[in-house]
C-alpha positions, 0 to 999 in steps of 0.5 A: 485501510490496514491497521498496524498492531502494537503493544504498549510498553516502556513504563506506567507513565508512558503506558497511561499517556499512550492509552490517553492519546488513543482514547482521544483518537477514538473519541474524535473518530466517534464524534466525527460521525455524530451530527452534534460532534466537533466538526474539526480539530487541529494539528501542528507539525514543524510550524505548519498548522492543519485542520483535521476535518473528519475521520476517513477510516481506521484500523488497529492503531492507525487512523486516516483523517481528512486534513486541510492545510490552514495556510493554503487550504489544500486537503490531504489524507493524513495517516496517523500510525502509533508505534509502541516501543519494542514493537515491529509496527515502526518498521512495518509502517516505513514500508509505505514510505520506502515503497514510494521510493522503489515503485514509481508509476502513475498507478501507484499512490504518491506519498507527499511527505511524512514525519515521525514524532516521538511520544514517550518511548513510542513514536507516531508516524504521520503520512501525507497522501492525496485525498481522493473524494471518490474513495476506493474501488470497494467504496464504488462496489458498495455504492453499486450494491446500494443502487442495484447497479454494476460497473460498465464492462469497459470502465471495470476493465480499465480500472483493472488494467491500471491496477495491473500496471501498478503491480507490474512495477512491483513484479518487475522491479530492478536494482537501481543504477547507482552511477546515475546522477541527477538533481532531486528538487524538493517535492512539490505538492502536485498530485497524481492524475485526478488530484487537485493541483497546488503550488503549496509545499509541505516540508516535514521533519524527521524527529529521531527517537532516542532508542538505538534500535530505531536508528536504521529504521529512522535512516530508511525514512529519511537521511535528512534532519532538521538543522540547528537553525530550525529550517525544515527539510523535505523527508522525501525528494521528488523523484521525477514527474508523472508518466513514463519518466516516473515509471522508468526502470531500473529506477534512478536513485534519489538524494534520499537513497544513501543506503545504496552501495556499490563495490569494486565488482559492480555489485549493488546492495541496499536494504530490502523493503521493510528491512527484510534482508537485502537487495543485492546484484548487478544494476538493473537486475530483476528483484521482484516484490509482491504486494501481498494484500491486493483487494478492492479496498487497496485501490483508490480511484483518482478524482478523474474517476478513471485512474486507479492507484494502488496503495497500502504497501505495509504487506509488501515483501520480496516476492520469491521465497524458498520454503525449505523447512516446516518452520519456514512454512508455518512462519509463512502461513502466519505472515500471510494470515496477519497481512493478506486479507483472507478472501483474496489470499492465494491457496499456496498461502493457506497451506504452505508446503516445504520444498516449494517457492512462494512467488509473485503469483500470489498477487495474480490470484488476488487480482483475479479475486479483485476483478470478480469482486468488481463484477459481482460485488463479492470475492469468488469464495465469499458464498452463502455457504462460506458466509452464512452456513459455516462453510470453510472459506479456506477450503473453498480457496484450496479447492478453487471452487467458485462459479459465475452467477447465472445471467452474467452480463459480462463477456467471456473474455472477462470471465477468462481473465478471472479463470486464468488468475484463479488457477490453483497451481501458481505456475498455471497463472499468467505473468503480470505481462500476460495478464495485461495482454489478456485485459487489453484484448478483452477491452478491444472486444468491448463495444 
């Protein structure tokens, strides 16, 4: 789970309150790991009570808990993100919510609902996600390390193929057709493939902050607010069912897509993911996004044990970025250092050059590193030389130096997938469609 760093601010009282609340989170995080610690806590959001069962993960100023609806007994993964006043963390956190509206696929995690609670001069964002008891691909890798086992090749390639299909939704995102009209019923709490089913419905309410600087950010989370009579309304309308309809492109607008405009020249405009510039063009026009932090820890495994689900879109940005000046190159390197995990980061993000274009090929590199890690339990550049002998991981990446272990049990077709992804020249890597074709071909050759 990636954390969202923030800097406390807004006066001594709010600072002390914020520190106290973070201390409470830390104490619960520690005590939930101890046999003698409290087994549960509770939380009430918009009139609904939730039992906090245990901590699932943490990072920076965010925590993920296993939460249980007190009324229905349904379990969720509840992500809690603290956003201090004046920080960029609120905008960054909204990317995860916005991505659900933009990218629909059976292989992309669904956000059930979300809520913002004002806390002093800052905010807390709560995001309700499906709870998957099998964890993520990194958890599966760790389990194989402990047992001294490996993924079966077919199982591994099927998980990898699903991850590729999720990435395809980002790389081939197209501007929506705003003339499409359809009703958007309230989102029910049925989950993606492998999630437990329930008819229980969670409705959370956006509590907008007082700061005018947050107005546009709050609007991007939801265009619906609590009515004076106190009725709760859903933050995210359900956008179709599972399968092909949910993954259709160009995506059809939901009731929450009021930031989409269309002028007399039929130009579609909307705010880009995370508020970074705008999406502008004709309906159906290609507007690629890049995830920028693909790794085993960001691919969940559904409860069916077969369906991978890409998640954690906090680093997702428009994929194609022209680097015209040295200042832009340094800013791009700094952004990558902050948001893209080093062992899975493409070489062009370690040494960004002026006069070049950064593209979605960074995700293809990360996918190749991910497949290598699934097969051999570590990324291709995490070697004894880089981890134990003071070697430079960045230099190994820039040189594209890695090797497959002796006595490799996997097929040449699988190794070729890795080789094609780990070309140091981004233009030599396959497109996401080409990578899917390579993976399906490798699967056909596995007995």
